[in-house]
C-alpha positions in Angstrom: 0.0 0.0 0.0 1.1 3.5 -0.7 1.1 6.5 1.7 -1.0 9.3 0.3 -1.4 13.0 1.2 -4.5 14.5 -0.4 -4.8 18.3 -0.3 -7.9 20.2 -1.1 -8.8 23.9 -1.1 -11.1 26.7 -2.5 -14.2 24.6 -3.2 -16.7 27.0 -1.5 -18.1 30.5 -1.9 -20.3 32.8 0.1 -23.3 31.2 -1.7 -22.7 27.6 -0.7 -20.6 24.5 -0.1 -17.8 24.2 2.5 -14.4 22.7 1.9 -14.6 20.7 5.2 -18.0 19.3 4.1 -16.6 18.2 0.7 -13.7 16.6 2.6 -16.2 14.7 4.7 -17.9 13.4 1.5 -14.5 12.3 0.2 -13.7 10.5 3.5 -16.9 8.5 3.2 -15.9 7.4 -0.3 -12.3 6.6 0.8 -13.6 4.4 3.7 -15.6 2.5 1.1 -12.3 1.8 -0.7 -10.9 0.5 2.7 -8.3 3.3 2.9 -6.3 3.2 6.2 -6.2 6.7 7.7 -2.9 7.7 9.3 -4.2 10.8 11.0 -7.4 12.7 11.6 -8.3 14.9 8.6 -6.1 18.0 8.9 -7.9 21.3 8.9 -5.1 23.9 8.1 -5.9 27.6 8.5 -3.7 29.8 6.3 -2.7 33.5 6.4 -6.0 35.2 7.5 -4.9 38.5 5.8 -5.2 37.2 2.3 -7.9 39.5 0.7 -9.4 36.9 -1.7 -10.0 34.2 0.9 -13.4 32.8 1.7 -14.4 32.8 5.4 -11.6 31.3 7.5 -9.1 30.5 4.7 -9.1 26.8 5.5 -7.5 24.0 3.5 -7.7 20.3 4.1 -5.3 17.4 4.0 -6.2 13.7 4.2 -3.4 11.3 5.1 -4.0 7.6 4.5 -2.7 4.4 2.9 -4.2 2.7 -0.1 -3.4 0.3 -3.0 -5.8 2.0 -5.4 -4.1 5.5 -5.8 -5.2 6.1 -9.4 -8.8 5.2 -8.6 -8.8 7.4 -5.5 -7.5 10.4 -7.5 -10.0 10.0 -10.3 -12.8 9.7 -7.8 -11.8 12.7 -5.8 -11.3 14.8 -9.0 -14.8 13.8 -10.1 -16.3 14.9 -6.7 -14.5 18.2 -6.8 -15.8 18.8 -10.3 -19.4 17.8 -9.5 -19.8 19.3 -6.0 -17.6 22.3 -5.6 -18.6 25.9 -6.4 -16.1 25.8 -9.2 -18.8 24.3 -11.4 -20.6 27.7 -11.2 -17.5 29.8 -11.6 -17.7 30.9 -7.9 -14.5 29.2 -6.7 -11.1 28.1 -8.1 -10.7 24.6 -6.6 -7.3 22.8 -6.3 -6.7 19.1 -5.6 -3.2 17.7 -5.0 -2.2 14.1 -4.4 1.3 13.3 -3.1 2.4 9.7 -2.7 5.3 9.7 -0.2 6.3 8.4 3.2 7.9 11.7 4.0 6.8 15.3 3.1 9.4 17.1 0.9 11.1 20.1 2.3 9.8 22.3 -0.5 6.2 21.5 0.6 7.0 22.2 4.3 8.8 25.5 3.5 6.0 26.8 1.3 3.4 25.7 3.9 5.2 27.8 6.6 5.3 30.9 4.4 1.6 30.4 3.5 0.8 31.1 7.2 2.2 34.7 7.1 2.7 35.9 3.5 1.3 35.8 0.0 2.1 32.7 -2.1 2.0 32.9 -5.9 0.4 30.1 -7.9 3.4 30.0 -10.3 5.6 28.9 -7.4 3.3 26.1 -6.5 3.1 24.9 -10.1 6.9 24.7 -10.2 6.9 22.5 -7.1 4.2 20.2 -8.5 6.2 19.8 -11.7 9.5 19.2 -9.9 8.0 16.3 -7.9 5.7 15.1 -10.7 2.7 15.3 -8.4 -0.9 14.5 -9.5 -3.1 17.6 -9.3 -6.4 19.0 -10.6 -7.6 22.6 -10.9 -10.6 24.6 -12.0 -10.7 28.3 -12.9 -7.5 30.1 -11.9 -6.4 27.1 -9.9 -5.8 29.3 -6.8 -6.9 26.4 -4.7 -3.6 24.6 -5.5 -1.8 27.0 -3.2 -3.9 25.9 -0.2 -4.0 22.2 -1.2 -0.2 22.0 -1.3 0.2 24.1 1.8 -2.1 21.8 3.7 0.0 18.8 2.7 3.2 20.6 3.9 1.8 21.4 7.4 1.9 18.1 9.3 1.0 19.9 12.6 4.2 18.7 14.4 4.1 21.6 16.8 1.0 22.8 18.6 -2.5 21.7 17.4 -6.1 21.4 18.4 -9.1 19.4 17.3 -12.5 20.4 16.0 -15.7 18.3 15.7 -17.9 19.6 12.9 -21.4 18.4 12.4 -23.3 19.1 9.1 -26.9 19.4 8.2 -28.3 18.4 4.8 -27.1 20.7 2.0 -30.8 21.4 1.2 -31.4 22.9 4.7 -31.6 26.6 5.1 -32.3 29.3 7.6 -31.1 29.7 11.2 -29.4 26.7 12.8 -31.7 25.2 15.4 -29.6 24.7 18.5 -30.9 25.5 22.0 -28.7 28.4 23.1 -29.0 27.4 26.8 -27.5 24.0 26.0 -24.5 25.7 24.4 -23.9 27.8 27.6 -24.2 24.7 29.7 -21.8 22.8 27.5 -19.3 25.6 27.6 -19.4 25.8 31.4 -19.1 22.0 31.8 -16.2 21.6 29.3 -14.3 24.9 29.7 -11.1 23.0 30.7 -10.9 21.3 27.3 -12.9 23.3 24.8 -12.6 27.0 23.7 -14.5 29.7 21.9 -17.9 28.1 22.2 -19.4 31.5 23.0 -18.5 35.1 23.8 -19.4 35.6 27.5 -19.2 39.4 27.1 -21.9 39.6 24.4 -23.7 36.2 25.0 -23.0 35.5 21.3 -22.9 31.9 20.1 -19.7 31.0 18.2 -20.0 27.3 17.4 -22.8 27.8 14.9 -22.4 29.0 11.3 -24.5 31.8 9.9 -23.9 31.4 6.1 -25.3 29.3 3.4 -22.8 26.4 4.1 -24.0 23.1 5.5 -22.1 23.4 8.8 -24.5 23.0 11.8 -21.9 23.5 14.5 -18.2 23.2 15.2 -16.7 22.5 18.7 -13.0 23.2 19.2 -10.9 21.7 21.9 -7.9 19.8 23.1 -9.0 16.1 22.9 -11.1 14.4 20.2 -12.9 12.1 22.5 -13.9 14.9 24.9 -15.3 16.8 21.9 -17.8 14.0 21.4 -18.9 14.3 25.0 -19.3 18.1 24.5 -21.4 17.5 21.4 -23.7 15.1 23.2 -24.7 18.0 25.6 -26.2 20.0 22.8 -30.0 20.0 22.3 -30.7 20.2 18.6 -33.9 21.1 16.8 -32.9 19.7 13.4 -31.1 16.5 12.2 -27.4 16.0 11.6 -26.4 14.5 8.3 -22.8 13.7 9.2 -20.0 14.4 11.6 -16.2 14.4 11.4 -13.3 15.3 13.7 -10.4 17.3 12.4 -6.9 17.9 13.8 -6.1 21.6 13.2 -3.8 24.6 13.8 -6.8 26.6 14.9 -6.2 28.4 18.2 -2.4 28.0 18.0 -1.4 31.5 16.9 0.8 29.8 14.3 0.4 32.7 11.8 2.0 35.2 14.2 5.4 33.4 14.8 7.2 35.4 12.1 9.0 38.6 13.2 7.7 41.6 11.3 9.8 44.7 10.6 8.4 48.2 9.9 9.0 47.5 6.2 6.8 44.4 6.2 4.8 43.7 3.0 1.0 44.2 2.7 -1.1 41.2 3.8 1.8 39.7 5.8 1.2 38.4 9.4 3.5 38.2 12.4 4.7 40.0 15.5 6.8 43.0 16.4 8.5 44.3 19.5 9.3 47.9 20.2 8.6 51.1 22.1 5.4 53.2 21.8 6.7 56.3 20.0 3.7 58.5 20.6 0.7 58.5 22.8 -2.4 56.8 21.2 -5.0 58.8 19.4 -8.7 57.9 19.3 -10.1 58.1 15.8 -13.6 58.1 14.4 -15.6 55.0 15.5 -13.5 54.6 18.6 -10.5 53.0 16.9 -7.2 53.5 18.6 -4.1 54.5 16.6 -0.4 54.7 17.7 3.1 53.9 16.5 5.7 51.4 17.6 9.4 52.0 17.1 12.4 49.7 17.2 15.9 49.6 15.7 14.5 49.0 12.2 12.1 51.9 12.1 8.5 52.9 12.9 5.3 51.0 12.2 1.8 52.5 12.5 -0.7 50.4 14.4 -4.4 50.2 14.8 -6.7 48.6 17.4 -10.3 48.6 16.2 -13.5 49.2 18.2 -14.8 45.6 17.9 -11.8 44.4 19.9 -13.5 45.8 23.0 -11.4 45.4 26.1 -8.2 45.2 24.1 -9.0 48.6 22.5 -9.5 50.1 25.9 -6.1 48.8 27.1 -4.4 50.1 24.0 -5.8 53.6 24.6 -3.9 53.6 28.0 -0.5 53.1 26.3 2.0 55.9 26.7 5.1 56.9 24.9 8.0 54.8 26.0 6.0 51.7 26.9 7.7 48.5 25.8 5.2 46.2 24.0 4.8 43.2 21.6 2.1 43.2 19.0 0.8 40.5 16.7 -1.3 41.1 13.7 -1.5 41.6 9.9 -0.4 44.4 7.6 -3.1 46.3 5.9 -2.4 47.4 2.4 -1.5 51.1 1.8 -4.3 53.1 0.1 -4.8 56.7 -1.1 -6.4 57.6 2.3 -4.4 55.5 4.7 -0.7 54.4 4.9 0.5 50.9 5.7 -0.7 49.9 9.1 -0.6 46.9 11.5 -4.1 45.6 12.4 -3.5 44.4 16.0 -4.7 40.9 17.0 -3.0 40.8 20.4 -1.2 43.3 22.7 1.4 42.2 25.2 2.7 45.0 27.6 6.3 44.1 28.5 7.3 47.2 30.5 5.6 50.5 31.4 7.3 53.9 31.2 7.0 56.2 34.3 4.3 58.8 34.2 4.9 62.0 36.3 2.4 64.5 37.7 3.5 68.1 38.4 2.7 69.2 42.0 2.9 72.8 43.3 5.5 73.0 46.2 4.6 73.2 49.8 5.1 76.4 51.8 8.3 76.0 54.0 6.6 77.9 56.8 3.0 76.7 57.1 3.1 73.5 55.0 0.2 74.5 52.7 0.2 73.9 49.0 1.4 77.1 47.1 -0.6 78.5 44.2 0.9 79.2 40.7 1.7 82.9 39.9 2.2 82.1 36.2 5.1 80.6 34.3 7.4 83.6 35.0 6.6 84.3 38.6 6.6 80.8 40.0 4.5 79.9 43.1 3.3 81.8 46.2 1.8 80.9 49.5 -1.5 82.7 50.0 -1.1 82.8 53.8 2.6 83.4 54.4 3.3 85.2 51.1 6.5 83.1 50.7 7.5 82.5 47.1 9.2 79.6 45.4 10.2 78.5 41.9 10.8 74.9 42.8 8.5 72.5 40.9 7.8 69.1 42.4 6.9 65.9 40.4 5.3 62.8 41.6 5.3 59.4 39.9 1.7 58.6 38.8 0.3 55.1 39.2 -0.5 53.6 35.8 -3.9 52.1 35.3 -2.5 49.8 32.6 -0.7 46.7 33.9 1.9 44.5 32.3 0.4 41.4 30.6 -1.3 39.9 27.6 -4.5 41.5 26.2 -6.7 39.8 23.6 -10.0 40.8 21.9 -13.2 39.1 23.0 -13.7 35.6 21.4 -16.2 37.0 18.9 -13.5 39.3 17.5 -10.8 36.6 17.4 -9.6 35.0 14.2 -9.7 31.2 13.8 -5.9 31.0 14.2 -5.8 33.3 17.3 -4.7 31.6 20.5 -7.4 32.2 23.1 -6.6 32.7 26.8 -7.8 29.2 27.6 -5.1 27.7 25.5 -2.0 29.6 26.8 0.1 27.1 28.7 -1.6 24.1 27.0 0.5 23.9 23.8 1.1 20.4 22.6 4.4 19.0 21.4 3.7 15.2 21.4 3.4 13.1 18.3 -0.3 12.8 17.3 -2.0 9.4 17.3 -4.0 7.7 14.6 -7.8 8.3 14.6 -9.6 6.2 17.1 -13.2 5.8 18.2 -16.0 7.2 16.1 -14.2 10.2 14.4 -16.4 10.0 11.3 -20.1 9.2 11.2 -23.0 9.4 8.7 -26.4 9.6 10.4 -29.5 7.9 9.1 -32.3 10.2 8.0 
């Protein structure tokens, strides 16, 4: 049997389909061919700043062993052609099939860069040709970028899991899930799930709102505990199927690259430096400031939907030492290049001083100012002084990490629940019921 890495991307649009759902349909067919899965289906989130992405910019890789590689590729190609949004010209699907026990370095290197920068299709085509890899595309073939990138990211560092349940593709309207059961599930599983809801707004985060077939998705640390969490939900409509993915969601993997002030548009990463000027509050409540290091100055923005993080950013002062993570917004006619901040870490606070009028040396009362030229005077004793006193002001802002509320976080952002829970162990093969089709 041969080891196969099957990558898939860009099969959906805002009007329908979902790449994870198409992957679930493919898995059902592969199991009929008795393929032996070596890993949970991999759900790989790529650079979230790419402007032409759909929703969360996710690509899929299926890793398995089979002795019918040609049949598998032909079958998957047919399913992409029939079921993806490419058939309506609404997507540019890409399918890549690599047969190899190891993943080539070219695949891994491109996958790492796809997390934080823009990848050109021509570069991907060169790699596919160099390794003589089977592939299929429709439209512009932009999906080949994500498909190859998903193969290259084997999630050997930190990772999480997501259980996604789907409703029939013919279903429409609001998802029917009892909200109170989601709140109860979140409370009961908060040690091993994350971003089920936004407690600040009471907003549900596990349920989709688009025209895709996703009914809900629960993210967490352990695939078996995700099934327990899903069993706590009270549903008002049937599930068609369910599949558990291993993923880089919630890992902050896209923000590991160090950015410089000269970073290119759409790139993601982090930067350390000093606040070079006090923040300004713009229209809509957005907070703007600049950070400076040995390489130069970078303008930054923390937007109003980030809530508490925006309020903390407004408390920054010139000289504060900080680390920021985020993506570079493209320069426009109205706005220069700017870092859209996804997290703020305050490393050190500059001292803030308050000017105090001197005390009278005779009576001890506070003197009053007589103007910049004349100094200070005691109203009782008539004693004068030019000595200005300063007192260190206590800062309201504290050192630490600040994040936006869950509803404003991107799929790749690492939530507070996950800090200190990063994984570095070798993943195990799928076990238990990780894929299921429900009878109607």
